DSSP file (Angstrom, degrees, kcal/mol; ACC not computed):
  #  RESIDUE AA STRUCTURE BP1 BP2  ACC     N-H-->O    O-->H-N    N-H-->O    O-->H-N    TCO  KAPPA ALPHA  PHI   PSI    X-CA   Y-CA   Z-CA
    1    1 A X     >        0   0    0      0, 0.0     4,-2.2     0, 0.0     5,-0.2   0.000 360.0 360.0 360.0 -36.2    0.6    8.1  -20.7
    2    2 A X  H  >  +     0   0    0      1,-0.2     4,-2.6     2,-0.2     5,-0.2   0.864 360.0  56.1 -67.3 -32.8   -2.1    6.5  -22.7
    3    3 A X  H  > S+     0   0    0      2,-0.2     4,-2.3     1,-0.2    -1,-0.2   0.914 107.9  49.3 -61.5 -41.1   -1.9    3.4  -20.4
    4    4 A X  H  > S+     0   0    0      2,-0.2     4,-1.9     1,-0.2    -2,-0.2   0.930 111.6  47.9 -63.4 -45.2   -2.5    5.6  -17.5
    5    5 A X  H  X S+     0   0    0     -4,-2.2     4,-1.2     1,-0.2    -2,-0.2   0.897 111.7  49.9 -64.8 -39.8   -5.5    7.3  -19.1
    6    6 A X  H  X S+     0   0    0     -4,-2.6     4,-0.9     1,-0.2     3,-0.4   0.905 109.1  52.0 -65.0 -40.2   -7.0    3.9  -20.1
    7    7 A X  H  < S+     0   0    0     -4,-2.3     3,-0.5     1,-0.2    -1,-0.2   0.870 107.5  53.1 -63.3 -36.4   -6.6    2.6  -16.6
    8    8 A X  H  < S+     0   0    0     -4,-1.9    -1,-0.2     1,-0.2    -2,-0.2   0.779 107.0  52.4 -69.4 -26.8   -8.4    5.7  -15.3
    9    9 A X  H  < S+     0   0    0     -4,-1.2    -1,-0.2    -3,-0.4    -2,-0.2   0.651  89.4  97.1 -85.5 -15.4  -11.3    5.1  -17.6
   10   10 A X  S  < S-     0   0    0     -4,-0.9     2,-0.2    -3,-0.5     3,-0.1  -0.444  80.4-113.1 -75.4 148.1  -11.9    1.5  -16.6
   11   11 A X        -     0   0    0     -2,-0.1    -1,-0.1     1,-0.1     3,-0.1  -0.513  38.2-100.2 -75.7 145.4  -14.5    0.7  -14.0
   12   12 A X        -     0   0    0     -2,-0.2     2,-0.1     1,-0.1    -1,-0.1  -0.328  45.3 -96.5 -64.2 150.9  -13.2   -0.7  -10.6
   13   13 A X        -     0   0    0     -3,-0.1     2,-0.5     1,-0.1    -1,-0.1  -0.445  35.0-134.7 -68.6 138.7  -13.4   -4.4  -10.2
   14   14 A X        -     0   0    0     -2,-0.1     2,-0.3    -3,-0.1    -1,-0.1  -0.828  17.9-152.4 -96.7 132.6  -16.5   -5.6   -8.3
   15   15 A X        -     0   0    0     -2,-0.5     2,-0.1     4,-0.0     0, 0.0  -0.792  10.3-127.8-104.7 146.4  -16.0   -8.2   -5.6
   16   16 A X     >  -     0   0    0     -2,-0.3     4,-2.3     1,-0.1     5,-0.2  -0.445  29.8-108.7 -81.3 164.5  -18.5  -10.7   -4.4
   17   17 A X  H  > S+     0   0    0      1,-0.2     4,-2.8     2,-0.2     5,-0.2   0.881 121.4  54.9 -59.4 -37.5  -19.3  -11.1   -0.7
   18   18 A X  H  > S+     0   0    0      2,-0.2     4,-2.2     1,-0.2    -1,-0.2   0.906 107.7  48.0 -63.8 -41.8  -17.4  -14.4   -0.7
   19   19 A X  H  > S+     0   0    0      2,-0.2     4,-2.3     1,-0.2    -2,-0.2   0.910 112.7  48.6 -65.2 -42.0  -14.2  -12.7   -2.1
   20   20 A X  H  X S+     0   0    0     -4,-2.3     4,-2.5     2,-0.2    -2,-0.2   0.934 111.6  49.2 -63.7 -45.5  -14.5   -9.9    0.4
   21   21 A X  H  X S+     0   0    0     -4,-2.8     4,-2.7     1,-0.2    -1,-0.2   0.885 110.1  51.7 -60.9 -38.7  -14.9  -12.4    3.3
   22   22 A X  H  X S+     0   0    0     -4,-2.2     4,-2.3     2,-0.2    -1,-0.2   0.903 110.1  48.9 -64.9 -40.9  -11.9  -14.4    2.0
   23   23 A X  H  X S+     0   0    0     -4,-2.3     4,-2.3     2,-0.2    -2,-0.2   0.909 112.4  48.2 -64.5 -41.3   -9.8  -11.2    2.0
   24   24 A X  H  X S+     0   0    0     -4,-2.5     4,-2.7     2,-0.2    -2,-0.2   0.912 110.6  51.0 -64.4 -42.6  -10.9  -10.3    5.5
   25   25 A X  H  X S+     0   0    0     -4,-2.7     4,-2.1     1,-0.2    -2,-0.2   0.909 110.7  49.5 -60.5 -42.1  -10.2  -13.9    6.7
   26   26 A X  H  X S+     0   0    0     -4,-2.3     4,-2.0     2,-0.2    -2,-0.2   0.914 111.8  47.7 -63.4 -43.3   -6.7  -13.7    5.2
   27   27 A X  H  X S+     0   0    0     -4,-2.3     4,-2.2     1,-0.2    -2,-0.2   0.907 111.3  50.4 -65.4 -41.4   -6.0  -10.3    6.8
   28   28 A X  H  X S+     0   0    0     -4,-2.7     4,-2.5     1,-0.2    -1,-0.2   0.875 109.2  51.8 -64.1 -36.8   -7.2  -11.5   10.2
   29   29 A X  H  X S+     0   0    0     -4,-2.1     4,-2.0     2,-0.2    -1,-0.2   0.888 108.4  51.4 -66.4 -38.7   -5.0  -14.6    9.9
   30   30 A X  H  <>S+     0   0    0     -4,-2.0     5,-2.6     2,-0.2     4,-0.5   0.909 111.7  47.2 -62.7 -42.3   -2.0  -12.4    9.1
   31   31 A X  H ><5S+     0   0    0     -4,-2.2     3,-1.3     1,-0.2     5,-0.2   0.933 111.9  49.5 -64.5 -46.3   -2.8  -10.3   12.2
   32   32 A X  H 3<5S+     0   0    0     -4,-2.5    -1,-0.2     1,-0.3    -2,-0.2   0.830 109.8  52.1 -63.3 -32.3   -3.2  -13.4   14.4
   33   33 A X  T 3<5S-     0   0    0     -4,-2.0    -1,-0.3    -5,-0.2    -2,-0.2   0.544 115.3-117.2 -81.5  -6.6    0.1  -14.8   13.1
   34   34 A X  T < 5S+     0   0    0     -3,-1.3    -3,-0.2    -4,-0.5    -2,-0.1   0.733  70.6 138.2  79.3  21.6    1.8  -11.5   14.0
   35   35 A X      < +     0   0    0     -5,-2.6     2,-0.3    -6,-0.2    -4,-0.1  -0.063  49.9  81.6 -91.2  34.1    2.8  -10.7   10.4
   36   36 A X        -     0   0    0     -5,-0.2     2,-0.3    -6,-0.2     0, 0.0  -0.844  66.0-138.5-130.2 167.9    1.9   -7.0   10.7
   37   37 A X        -     0   0    0     -2,-0.3    -2,-0.0     2,-0.0     5,-0.0  -0.943  34.2 -95.3-125.0 151.6    3.6   -3.9   12.0
   38   38 A X     >  -     0   0    0     -2,-0.3     4,-2.1     1,-0.1     3,-0.3  -0.279  32.4-118.2 -63.1 151.1    2.0   -1.1   14.1
   39   39 A X  H  > S+     0   0    0      1,-0.2     4,-2.5     2,-0.2     5,-0.2   0.885 114.0  55.7 -55.0 -43.3    0.7    1.9   12.2
   40   40 A X  H  > S+     0   0    0      1,-0.2     4,-2.1     2,-0.2    -1,-0.2   0.884 107.8  48.9 -61.3 -38.7    3.1    4.2   14.0
   41   41 A X  H  > S+     0   0    0     -3,-0.3     4,-2.5     2,-0.2    -1,-0.2   0.908 109.6  51.8 -67.2 -42.3    6.1    2.1   12.9
   42   42 A X  H  X S+     0   0    0     -4,-2.1     4,-2.3     1,-0.2    -2,-0.2   0.936 111.7  45.8 -59.6 -47.7    5.0    2.0    9.3
   43   43 A X  H  X S+     0   0    0     -4,-2.5     4,-2.6     1,-0.2    -1,-0.2   0.879 111.3  53.0 -65.3 -37.4    4.7    5.8    9.2
   44   44 A X  H  X S+     0   0    0     -4,-2.1     4,-2.1    -5,-0.2    -1,-0.2   0.927 110.5  47.0 -62.2 -44.6    8.0    6.3   10.9
   45   45 A X  H  X S+     0   0    0     -4,-2.5     4,-2.2     2,-0.2    -2,-0.2   0.893 112.0  50.7 -64.2 -39.9    9.7    4.0    8.3
   46   46 A X  H  X S+     0   0    0     -4,-2.3     4,-2.5     2,-0.2    -2,-0.2   0.915 109.5  50.3 -64.0 -42.8    7.9    5.9    5.5
   47   47 A X  H  X S+     0   0    0     -4,-2.6     4,-2.4     1,-0.2    -2,-0.2   0.898 109.5  51.2 -63.1 -40.3    9.1    9.2    6.8
   48   48 A X  H  X S+     0   0    0     -4,-2.1     4,-2.0     2,-0.2    -1,-0.2   0.913 110.7  48.4 -63.3 -42.3   12.7    8.0    7.0
   49   49 A X  H  X S+     0   0    0     -4,-2.2     4,-2.2     2,-0.2    -2,-0.2   0.908 110.8  51.2 -63.8 -41.5   12.5    6.8    3.4
   50   50 A X  H  X S+     0   0    0     -4,-2.5     4,-2.6     1,-0.2    -2,-0.2   0.908 108.8  51.2 -61.6 -42.8   11.1   10.1    2.3
   51   51 A X  H  X S+     0   0    0     -4,-2.4     4,-2.5     1,-0.2    -1,-0.2   0.889 108.4  51.9 -62.9 -39.4   13.9   12.0    4.1
   52   52 A X  H  X S+     0   0    0     -4,-2.0     4,-2.3     2,-0.2    -1,-0.2   0.915 110.6  48.2 -62.3 -42.9   16.5    9.8    2.4
   53   53 A X  H  X S+     0   0    0     -4,-2.2     4,-2.5     2,-0.2    -2,-0.2   0.926 111.7  49.4 -64.2 -44.8   15.0   10.6   -1.0
   54   54 A X  H  X S+     0   0    0     -4,-2.6     4,-2.3     1,-0.2    -2,-0.2   0.909 112.0  48.4 -60.7 -42.9   14.9   14.3   -0.2
   55   55 A X  H  X S+     0   0    0     -4,-2.5     4,-1.9     2,-0.2    -1,-0.2   0.885 111.7  49.8 -66.3 -38.0   18.5   14.3    0.9
   56   56 A X  H  X S+     0   0    0     -4,-2.3     4,-0.9     1,-0.2    -2,-0.2   0.906 112.4  47.2 -66.7 -41.0   19.6   12.3   -2.2
   57   57 A X  H  X S+     0   0    0     -4,-2.5     4,-0.7     1,-0.2     3,-0.3   0.874 110.7  52.4 -67.3 -36.5   17.7   14.8   -4.5
   58   58 A X  H >< S+     0   0    0     -4,-2.3     3,-0.6     1,-0.2    -1,-0.2   0.867 107.3  52.0 -67.3 -35.8   19.3   17.8   -2.7
   59   59 A X  H 3< S+     0   0    0     -4,-1.9    -1,-0.2     1,-0.2    -2,-0.2   0.715 103.0  60.0 -75.0 -18.7   22.8   16.4   -3.1
   60   60 A X  H 3<        0   0    0     -4,-0.9    -1,-0.2    -3,-0.3    -2,-0.2   0.724 360.0 360.0 -77.0 -22.0   22.2   16.0   -6.9
   61   61 A X    <<        0   0    0     -4,-0.7    -1,-0.2    -3,-0.6    -2,-0.2   0.476 360.0 360.0 -78.8 360.0   21.5   19.7   -7.3
């Protein structure tokens, strides 16, 4: 618990413009290479995982 509290008290890391541009370039390259999935697919997969967890927890009771 103390690790969590310490992490909450730390200031967020500040990025330079160059670092931000590099992250954006990397993300754009991933998109151009087709290494992404549509938002709708991501949410659908997340919902399915959540349902599996709920069913597993319900069967434990």
